[in-house]
Every structure is written in C-alpha cells, then in structure tokens.
C-alpha positions as CSV (number, residue, x, y, z in Angstrom):
1,M,0.0,0.0,0.0
2,N,1.4,3.4,-1.0
3,L,0.9,6.3,1.3
4,P,-0.3,9.6,-0.2
5,P,2.4,12.3,-0.5
6,E,2.9,14.7,2.3
7,P,0.7,17.8,1.7
8,E,2.7,20.9,0.8
9,Y,2.4,23.6,3.5
10,L,2.7,27.2,2.5
11,P,2.3,29.6,5.4
12,K,0.0,32.5,4.8
13,R,1.7,35.8,4.5
14,I,0.1,38.5,6.6
15,T,0.4,41.9,4.9
16,S,-0.1,45.3,6.6
17,D,-3.3,45.6,4.4
18,V,-4.7,42.4,5.9
19,I,-3.9,43.7,9.5
20,T,-5.5,47.1,8.8
21,E,-8.6,45.3,7.3
22,T,-8.8,43.1,10.4
23,L,-8.5,46.0,12.8
24,S,-11.2,47.9,10.9
25,Y,-13.5,44.9,11.1
26,I,-13.3,44.7,14.9
27,Q,-13.1,48.4,15.6
28,N,-16.5,48.5,17.4
29,N,-15.7,45.5,19.5
30,E,-15.6,46.2,23.3
31,Y,-12.3,44.4,23.5
32,F,-10.8,46.3,20.5
33,L,-7.8,47.7,22.4
34,Q,-6.8,44.2,23.7
35,I,-7.4,42.5,20.4
36,K,-5.4,45.2,18.6
37,A,-2.5,44.8,20.9
38,I,-2.5,41.0,20.5
39,I,-2.7,41.2,16.7
40,L,0.1,43.7,16.4
41,L,2.3,42.0,18.9
42,G,1.9,38.7,17.1
43,S,2.4,40.0,13.6
44,T,5.3,42.3,14.4
45,S,7.3,39.9,16.7
46,S,6.8,36.7,14.7
47,M,5.3,35.0,17.8
48,R,3.1,31.9,17.5
49,A,-0.3,31.9,19.0
50,E,0.6,29.6,21.9
51,E,3.6,31.9,22.7
52,L,1.2,34.9,22.9
53,Y,-1.1,33.1,25.2
54,Q,1.8,32.2,27.6
55,L,3.2,35.8,28.0
56,T,3.1,37.7,31.3
57,V,3.4,41.4,31.7
58,D,7.0,40.9,32.9
59,D,7.9,39.4,29.6
60,I,7.3,42.7,27.8
61,D,9.6,45.7,28.0
62,L,8.0,48.8,26.4
63,D,11.1,50.9,26.8
64,T,13.3,48.7,24.7
65,R,10.4,47.4,22.6
66,T,11.4,43.8,23.4
67,V,9.4,40.7,24.4
68,R,10.9,37.6,26.1
69,I,9.5,34.4,24.8
70,N,10.2,31.8,27.4
71,H,10.6,28.0,27.1
72,N,10.0,26.7,30.6
73,P,7.7,23.6,30.6
74,N,7.7,23.6,34.4
75,H,5.8,26.9,34.2
76,G,3.6,26.1,31.3
77,Q,5.7,27.9,28.8
78,S,6.8,26.1,25.7
79,T,8.1,27.1,22.2
80,K,8.3,25.1,19.0
81,T,12.1,25.2,19.1
82,K,12.3,24.4,22.8
83,R,14.4,27.4,23.3
84,S,13.7,30.8,24.8
85,R,14.3,33.9,22.7
86,V,13.9,37.6,22.6
87,S,12.0,39.4,19.9
88,F,11.2,43.0,19.1
89,F,8.1,44.9,18.2
90,T,7.3,48.2,16.4
91,D,6.5,51.7,17.8
92,E,2.9,51.1,16.6
93,M,2.7,48.0,18.7
94,K,4.2,49.9,21.7
95,Q,1.5,52.6,21.3
96,A,-1.3,50.0,21.0
97,L,-0.1,48.2,24.1
98,T,0.3,51.4,26.1
99,E,-3.3,52.4,25.1
100,Y,-4.6,49.0,26.2
101,I,-2.7,49.1,29.6
102,E,-4.1,52.6,30.3
103,F,-7.6,51.4,29.5
104,Y,-7.2,48.2,31.5
105,E,-5.8,50.1,34.6
106,K,-8.9,52.4,34.6
C-alpha cells in the first residue's frame, strides 16, 4: 500500500493591508484595544499563538520594545524550538499596548 504524498504547506503571508482590514472589522468590539495589541504583537514579533497566550506582563519591555518568549515547561511555557528567545516589536505596537494598559488600569 502506497501512502499519499505529504501535503505541501505554504504559510499564509500576513500583509499590513490584511492587518488594517482586520482591525477595521473589529473596531467596534468592546475588546478592541486588547485584540489590537495582541494582533500587532503577534504580527510584528513573529510569535506563534501559543507563545502569545503564555506571555506575562513581565515578559514585555516597552522601553526597549522587546518581548521575552520563554521556554520553561515547568511553568507552562513552551516554544516550538524548545528554546527561549527575545523578539522585538514596532513603535505602533508599543502605542497599542500602552493604550490597552491605560484602559485596563482604569
């Protein structure tokens, strides 16, 4: 019996137009600031969804625009590569996160 060939996987490329369109679509959502921050952080720092879910506030440094992505299975944190790393994010992401934090603290 011959097995079927492995499917070819082509990751979807997310453009700035797609991000803008997505943000426009959810603009009236009550969680808009939170969703915007997550979308921009994921798209600008190349983080996987699971890595985003595992972040803590202490992992993000707004001053240096860096995020620590930790691989520590003992604390429920894992990465595909099984290695921790540091990534960076844009000024736009910094502004979005600052707006969300200000909203959340109120």
